[in-house]
FIVEXFI-161547 format. One line per 2 residues: number of its first residue (from 1); their letters; for each residue y, z, x of C-alpha. Coordinates in steps of 0.1 Angstrom, whole numbers, padded with zeros to 4 digits, m for minus. Each point is the difference from the previous one (the first is absolute). Layout:
<atoms>
NUM) a) Y,Z,X  ...
</atoms>
This chain:
<atoms>
1) ml) 1366,2289,1466  m0005,m0036,0012
3) ls) m0017,m0001,0034  m0004,m0037,0005
5) ls) 0004,m0034,m0016  m0019,m0032,0008
7) ir) 0009,m0033,m0015  m0018,m0033,0003
9) ni) 0013,m0034,m0014  0026,0013,m0024
11) vl) 0029,m0025,m0005  0015,m0004,0035
13) id) m0020,0028,0016  m0032,m0013,0017
15) kl) m0011,0032,0017  0018,0033,0002
17) dl) m0012,0036,0008  0025,0029,m0003
19) dw) m0005,0036,0009  0024,0027,m0013
21) hg) 0017,0024,0024  0023,0028,m0011
23) nl) 0013,0006,m0035  0031,m0023,m0004
25) ct) m0006,m0037,0008  0028,m0025,m0002
27) lt) m0008,m0037,m0005  0027,m0025,0009
29) ge) 0003,m0037,0005  0022,m0029,m0009
31) tg) 0002,m0012,m0036  m0030,m0022,m0008
33) ag) m0020,0013,0029  m0027,0013,m0024
35) ks) 0006,0036,m0006  m0008,m0004,m0037
37) il) m0034,m0016,0010  m0009,0032,0017
39) ld) 0007,0020,m0031  m0018,m0025,m0022
41) al) m0030,0003,0022  0000,0038,m0002
43) gl) 0005,m0003,m0038  m0031,m0022,m0002
45) ai) m0020,0027,0018  0011,0027,m0025
47) ga) m0007,m0019,m0032  0030,m0023,m0006
49) rg) m0007,m0032,m0019  m0017,m0026,0021
51) da) 0010,m0037,0002  m0015,m0030,0017
53) gl) 0035,m0007,0014  m0004,0030,0023
55) vr) m0028,m0017,0020  0012,m0017,0032
57) ng) 0001,m0038,m0002  m0033,m0015,0011
59) aa) m0019,0033,m0002  m0028,0006,m0025
61) qg) 0010,0036,m0005  0023,0028,0011
63) tv) m0009,0036,0007  0021,0032,0002
65) ta) m0015,0033,0011  0019,0033,m0002
67) vf) m0013,0033,0015  0014,0033,m0013
69) di) m0004,0036,0009  m0007,0018,m0033
71) se) m0007,0035,0013  0029,0014,m0019
73) nk) 0001,m0023,m0030  m0017,0019,m0028
75) av) 0008,m0027,m0026  m0019,m0027,0020
77) la) m0029,0024,0007  m0003,0007,m0038
79) vl) 0000,m0037,m0008  m0027,m0007,0026
81) ee) m0022,0029,m0013  0005,m0011,m0036
83) ng) m0012,m0035,0008  m0029,0011,0023
85) ip) 0014,m0015,0032  m0012,0019,0030
87) td) 0025,0014,0025  m0020,0008,0032
89) tm) 0033,0002,0019  0036,0006,m0010
91) el) 0008,m0037,0006  0001,m0024,m0028
93) il) m0003,m0037,0006  0014,m0024,m0027
95) rr) m0008,m0037,0004  0011,m0029,m0021
97) iq) m0013,m0036,0003  0021,m0027,m0016
99) ta) m0016,m0035,m0002  0019,m0033,m0001
101) dg) m0016,m0007,m0034  0017,0030,m0015
103) rs) m0029,0024,0000  0004,0035,0014
105) ra) m0024,0028,0011  0008,0036,0007
107) fc) m0018,0026,0021  0003,0037,0006
109) nd) m0018,0014,0030  m0019,m0033,0000
111) ap) m0013,0005,m0035  0011,m0026,m0026
113) vs) 0025,0014,m0026  0021,m0014,m0027
115) vg) 0036,m0010,0007  0010,0026,m0026
117) ll) m0016,0028,0020  0016,m0014,0032
119) aq) 0034,0002,m0018  m0007,0035,m0011
121) lg) m0007,0011,0035  0029,m0020,0013
123) sa) 0025,0017,m0023  m0011,0034,0013
125) lv) 0003,m0012,0036  0031,m0022,0002
127) ei) 0033,m0001,m0018  0022,m0031,0004
129) hg) 0037,m0001,m0008  0019,m0032,0001
131) qn) 0036,m0011,m0009  m0009,m0013,m0034
133) es) m0029,0023,m0009  m0009,0036,0005
135) qa) m0035,m0003,m0013  m0015,0034,m0006
137) lt) 0034,0018,m0003  0010,m0021,m0030
139) dt) m0032,0008,m0019  0005,0027,m0025
141) at) m0034,0016,0007  0008,0001,0037
143) qr) 0035,0015,m0007  m0016,0028,m0020
145) rl) m0026,0005,0028  0027,0002,0027
147) ld) 0020,0025,m0020  m0032,0021,m0004
149) qf) m0005,m0002,0038  0036,0012,0005
151) ag) m0006,0028,m0024  m0032,0010,0016
153) id) m0020,m0001,m0033  m0026,m0027,0009
155) ed) m0029,0024,m0005  0015,0012,m0033
157) vr) 0003,m0036,m0013  m0037,m0007,0010
159) al) m0010,0032,m0019  0021,m0013,m0030
161) eq) m0019,m0033,0001  m0032,0020,m0004
163) lh) 0014,0021,m0028  0012,m0032,m0018
165) ss) m0035,m0016,0005  m0016,0031,m0015
167) kl) 0024,0000,m0029  m0007,m0036,m0008
169) qf) m0038,0006,0003  0002,0029,m0025
171) er) 0023,m0021,m0022  m0025,m0029,m0001
173) rl) m0029,0023,m0007  0019,0018,m0027
175) as) 0009,m0033,m0017  m0036,m0012,0002
177) hr) m0013,0032,m0015  0025,m0001,m0028
179) ea) m0010,m0035,m0009  m0036,0010,0000
181) la) 0007,0029,m0023  0020,m0022,m0023
183) ra) m0028,m0024,m0003  m0025,0029,m0005
185) ae) 0022,0015,m0027  0000,m0033,m0019
187) ea) m0038,0001,0000  m0003,0037,m0007
189) dy) m0006,m0003,m0037  m0026,m0027,0005
191) lk) m0017,0021,0027  m0002,0030,m0023
193) na) m0014,m0019,m0029  m0025,m0018,0023
195) va) m0012,0032,0016  m0003,0017,m0034
197) el) m0021,m0028,m0013  m0023,m0001,0030
199) qt) m0003,0038,0001  m0011,m0001,m0037
201) le) m0024,m0028,0007  m0015,0017,0031
203) ph) m0016,m0031,0014  m0030,0004,0024
205) ng) m0013,m0024,0026  m0031,m0019,m0014
207) ee) 0007,0010,m0036  0005,m0036,m0012
209) et) m0035,m0011,0011  m0016,0031,m0017
211) la) 0019,m0006,m0033  m0008,m0037,0000
213) dq) m0037,0008,0003  0002,0026,m0027
215) rt) 0018,m0024,m0023  m0026,m0027,0005
217) ll) m0028,0025,m0008  0017,0014,m0031
219) mn) 0008,m0035,m0013  m0037,m0009,0002
221) ae) m0014,0034,m0010  m0011,m0009,m0035
223) ki) m0021,m0030,0011  m0014,0019,0030
225) ta) m0010,0029,m0023  m0019,m0024,m0023
227) dl) m0018,m0015,0030  m0010,0035,0012
229) de) m0014,0010,m0034  m0021,m0032,m0001
231) ar) m0012,0007,0035  m0010,0035,m0010
233) nf) m0020,m0014,m0029  m0019,m0023,0024
235) lg) m0008,0029,0024  m0009,0026,m0026
237) gd) m0015,0003,m0034  m0033,m0012,m0014
239) gg) 0006,m0036,0011  0016,0009,0033
241) ve) m0011,m0008,0035  m0009,0036,0006
243) ta) m0025,0001,m0030  m0016,m0032,0013
245) ln) m0003,0014,0036  m0014,0033,m0012
247) aa) m0026,m0019,m0021  m0010,m0022,0029
249) lr) m0002,0030,0024  m0023,0020,m0024
251) rl) m0023,m0030,m0004  m0003,m0005,0038
253) ek) m0004,0037,0008  m0029,0001,m0026
255) aa) m0017,m0030,0016  0007,0009,0037
257) pe) m0030,0024,0006  m0024,m0029,m0007
259) aa) 0020,m0026,0020  m0009,0012,0034
261) gk) 0036,0004,0010  0010,m0035,m0009
263) ln) 0026,0013,m0025  0016,0025,0022
265) ga) 0028,m0023,0011  0008,m0011,m0035
267) vt) 0000,0037,m0012  0024,0009,0028
269) al) 0023,m0030,m0008  0001,0008,m0037
271) dr) 0007,0037,0008  0029,m0010,0023
273) al) 0013,m0025,m0026  m0001,0027,m0026
275) ie) 0021,0023,0022  0025,m0028,0007
277) aa) 0002,m0008,m0037  0007,0036,m0008
279) ea) 0027,0001,0026  0015,m0032,m0013
281) re) 0000,0014,m0035  0019,0031,0012
283) av) 0025,m0021,0019  0007,m0021,m0031
285) ha) 0003,0032,m0020  0024,0015,0025
287) aa) 0021,m0032,0001  0000,m0001,m0038
289) se) 0013,0036,m0001  0028,m0008,0024
291) ir) 0012,m0032,m0016  0016,0004,m0033
293) hn) 0023,m0024,m0019  0033,0021,0000
295) ps) 0030,m0020,m0012  0024,0029,0007
297) el) m0012,0004,0036  0004,m0038,0005
299) ar) 0036,0002,m0013  0007,0029,0024
301) ve) m0014,m0019,0030  0018,m0032,m0009
303) dr) 0033,0019,m0005  m0003,0016,0035
305) lf) m0010,m0033,0017  0027,m0020,m0016
307) al) 0026,0027,0008  m0010,m0001,0037
309) ra) 0001,m0038,0001  0034,0000,m0017
311) aa) 0014,0025,0026  m0014,m0021,0028
313) rk) 0017,m0031,m0013  0033,0019,m0004
315) hn) 0000,0010,0036  m0016,m0033,0012
317) vg) m0030,0017,0016  m0037,0004,m0006
319) cn) m0012,0030,m0021  m0015,0016,0031
321) dl) 0036,0000,0016  0016,0019,m0028
323) pd) m0006,0035,0016  0019,m0013,0032
325) vl) 0028,m0013,m0022  0003,0034,m0017
327) tq) 0003,0016,0035  0026,m0024,0011
329) le) 0021,0003,m0031  m0002,0038,0003
331) qq) 0012,m0002,0036  0029,m0022,m0010
333) ln) 0011,0026,m0025  m0003,0027,0026
335) di) 0020,m0021,0024  0029,m0002,m0025
337) dd) 0000,0038,m0002  m0003,0003,0038
339) ga) 0025,m0027,0005  0027,0020,m0017
341) dr) m0006,0029,0023  m0001,m0025,0030
343) lv) 0033,m0015,m0012  0017,0034,0002
345) em) m0013,0005,0036  0011,m0035,0010
347) ea) 0035,0004,m0015  0004,0033,0019
349) ay) m0011,m0017,0033  0025,m0029,m0006
351) dt) 0028,0024,m0008  m0007,0019,0032
353) at) 0000,m0032,0020  0032,m0012,m0016
355) va) 0018,0033,0007  m0011,m0001,0036
357) yr) 0012,m0036,0004  0034,0008,m0017
359) ea) 0006,0030,0022  m0008,m0018,0032
361) ak) 0020,m0031,m0011  0031,0021,m0008
363) ki) m0003,0018,0034  m0002,m0033,0019
365) se) 0029,m0014,m0020  0022,0030,0009
367) ar) m0010,m0005,0037  0009,m0037,m0001
369) ik) 0034,0006,m0016  0008,0025,0027
371) aa) m0013,m0022,0028  0019,m0030,m0014
373) se) 0033,0017,0006  m0010,0010,0035
375) ld) m0012,m0035,0008  0032,m0015,m0013
377) hc) 0020,0023,0024  m0021,m0010,0030
379) vn) 0002,m0038,m0007  0037,0001,m0008
381) se) 0007,0018,0033  m0016,m0030,0018
383) lv) 0022,m0026,m0017  0033,0005,0018
385) pl) m0011,m0008,0035  m0020,m0030,m0014
387) kl) 0033,m0015,m0013  m0009,0008,m0036
389) dg) 0026,0028,m0003  0011,m0014,m0034
391) gr) m0035,0000,m0013  m0020,0026,m0018
393) fe) m0038,0007,m0004  m0014,0017,m0030
395) tr) m0035,0010,m0009  m0004,m0001,m0037
397) vd) m0026,0021,m0018  m0004,m0008,m0037
399) vr) m0021,0026,m0017  m0022,m0014,m0027
401) di) m0014,0018,m0030  m0030,0021,0010
403) ea) m0022,m0020,m0023  0008,m0032,0019
405) gg) m0010,0015,0033  m0024,m0018,0023
407) ad) m0021,0008,0030  0031,0003,0022
409) gi) 0018,0023,m0024  0028,m0004,m0025
411) dr) 0027,m0014,0022  0012,m0036,0006
413) vs) 0014,0000,0036  0023,m0028,0012
415) fe) 0022,m0005,0030  0035,m0013,m0008
417) as) 0030,m0008,0021  0035,m0013,0000
419) tn) 0019,m0017,0028  0036,0006,m0010
421) pg) 0020,0029,m0013  0001,0002,m0038
423) ma) m0030,m0023,m0004  m0027,0014,m0022
425) pg) m0034,0003,0018  m0026,m0025,m0008
427) pi) m0036,m0008,0011  m0001,0000,0038
429) ar) m0017,m0034,0002  0029,m0017,m0018
431) ia) 0032,0018,0012  0010,m0018,0031
433) sg) m0005,m0027,0026  m0031,m0001,0022
435) ge) 0018,0018,0029  0014,0027,m0022
437) la) m0033,0006,m0017  m0018,0002,0034
439) rf) 0024,0027,0012  m0006,0019,m0032
441) ml) m0037,m0002,0006  0006,0012,0036
443) al) 0020,0030,m0012  m0027,0008,m0025
445) kv) m0028,m0003,0025  0018,0022,0025
447) sl) 0005,0026,m0027  m0037,m0002,m0010
449) ag) m0012,0000,0036  m0008,0037,0001
451) sg) m0022,m0002,m0031  m0024,m0025,0015
453) hv) 0004,m0038,m0003  m0027,m0026,0006
455) gt) m0014,m0006,0035  0020,m0031,0009
457) li) 0035,m0009,m0013  0013,m0035,0006
459) fd) 0037,m0009,m0005  0008,m0036,0000
461) ev) 0037,m0005,0010  0011,0033,m0014
463) da) 0032,m0004,0021  0009,m0033,m0015
465) gv) 0038,m0005,m0005  0010,0030,0021
467) gg) 0009,0006,0036  0017,0024,0024
469) av) 0000,0036,m0011  m0019,m0007,m0032
471) ae) m0028,m0018,0019  m0001,0029,0024
473) av) m0003,0024,m0030  m0029,m0021,m0013
475) gv) m0017,0002,0034  0004,0037,0002
477) rl) m0015,0005,m0035  m0029,m0023,0008
479) hk) m0007,0019,0031  0002,0033,m0020
481) la) m0024,m0015,m0025  m0024,m0010,0028
483) el) m0003,0036,0012  m0022,0007,m0031
485) gq) m0019,m0033,m0001  m0003,m0036,0012
487) vl) 0028,m0024,m0006  0003,m0037,0008
489) vv) 0035,m0016,m0003  0008,m0037,m0001
491) th) 0036,m0001,0011  0028,m0022,0012
493) sp) 0021,0031,0010  0001,0009,0037
495) qv) 0009,0036,m0010  m0032,0003,m0020
497) aa) m0022,m0019,0026  0011,0023,0027
499) rg) m0012,0030,m0020  m0037,m0010,0001
501) df) m0027,0017,0020  m0012,m0035,0009
503) hw) 0011,m0035,m0007  m0018,m0032,m0011
505) kv) 0017,m0034,0002  m0009,m0029,m0021
507) sk) 0005,m0035,0014  m0010,m0035,m0009
509) ts) m0012,m0026,0026  m0015,m0034,0000
511) qs) m0034,m0006,0016  m0018,m0033,0001
513) ea) 0021,m0014,m0028  m0007,0031,m0021
515) tv) 0025,0028,m0008  m0013,0036,0004
517) tr) 0015,0034,m0005  m0005,0026,0027
519) vn) 0006,0038,m0002  0005,0018,0033
521) al) 0004,0036,0009  0032,0004,0021
523) da) 0002,0020,0032  0033,0017,0009
525) ea) 0015,m0031,0017  m0010,m0024,m0028
527) rl) 0012,0025,m0026  0034,0002,0017
529) ee) 0003,m0038,m0001  m0010,m0001,m0037
531) va) 0025,0026,m0011  0027,m0018,0021
533) rm) m0009,m0033,m0018  0004,0018,m0033
535) ls) 0034,0012,0010  0014,m0033,0015
537) ga) m0021,m0028,m0014  m0018,m0028,0019
539) si) 0023,0004,0031  m0007,0034,0015
541) tp) 0030,0013,0019  0002,0029,0025
543) ea) 0021,0019,m0025  m0028,m0004,m0026
545) ra) m0026,0013,0025  0023,0029,0007
547) aa) 0004,0008,m0037  m0037,m0004,m0005
549) gk) m0006,0024,0028  0022,0026,m0016
551) ll) m0017,m0003,m0033  m0034,0005,0016
553) ea) 0012,0028,0022  0014,0018,m0031
555) ea) m0034,m0003,m0017  m0017,0013,0032
557) r) 0022,0031,m0001
</atoms>
């Protein structure tokens, strides 16, 4: 509920601070005094569209601050939590700054927020009904929500939203999996052939380098073998190096005893050289035995090497990556098989979610249809005293095909009405004049009062065009409505004004060549004078004061 409203430099209001007392507040004043300015200012604080024209002439900016008690407003608390806005107390401060250059800034509990968030909070805090508009009540989503409130199925609808969200999630996952399986199926033949080829090839990491070395050796084996044979001839045989070394060693060994040790180094060196030559001869012999010119082995190595390189080119990788490619392709084939099993599981989960949604949606639809009839009865019973005895209210529930159901169910809810006997009901926003529409809205809000309306309801001249007993009936119903919430009524009807728990009067005065709008809370004496003025006009007669006194006394009783 609204606790206070502070306005600075908005149109004709230079400075205004209002505190709320009681549940039903009546706001009166002569035509043109500025009552609409007050509502425009409040609208600015709750997210209405800003405009540079709202800033008081000569001021750089205008500011509106509204303070609300949100202790019982679960919708607002949920929005604050969702947007990470702290609520240390159960008071919510909404502030809007409108500059003269057209810019606008919004704040919630002194934290900067978007105007969109401000409007979201405002719609859950205040509901405004004017003669020519009924704002939330003409919105189809709100009409459905109000019927749900009347039916007492809010929690069921929230649960349905979760079921619908789960159903959509399963549906998206299932569609994505089916697409993946379809793509995989198109590639299955290719995968099978590729896997079979690689499995037959059995590639190994590092195999290409080994085969390349083998190929080089085999290609040059014939020449290498000839070189080895010639090397063996040099090392061995009668003319070989070993024969020469042996001859030299024998000569020196024979002469050494007479050389007084001078030949010992040479003997040792020749002996070592002879050993090295023998080892070299054996190494050459070993190499010659290992290297053979083998055309068939060369063909085998080349076939293997070329097969590996061809497979690598086919898969656009290096030869060393072929084992990993084989593993990946085998996994893709396994995924196709596993995907079919997963598809069965996902289809079962989707079917389960769909059945749960359908059952819940049908149950909610049945509850709405039943509640619609009861709501119609309640609203229509309110029409006669509101001088709409020829009118009729009808809540229409069109049940759609289950497949077309959404997060709020399978129903399209709309409020319709007619104002004359025999007239077919039509959309409530287009059926009548502003005054008739406002009274339809009042009847509806009274009927919905027990199901919980928003914190603050504002009716702008809901009593337009009526007087006497009808105006009295409007006042009674507004008072009844205020028993369950906070109501502000802008009125020209003394019968309605007298019903308020407290009374604000709007007036326009001139100060220092500037026109300003003032809003004053009236005490008992001032209130008597204002109601008398509303009864008699500019000239207040004793009879008007007496009549005003009776109206106020009737309310007091």
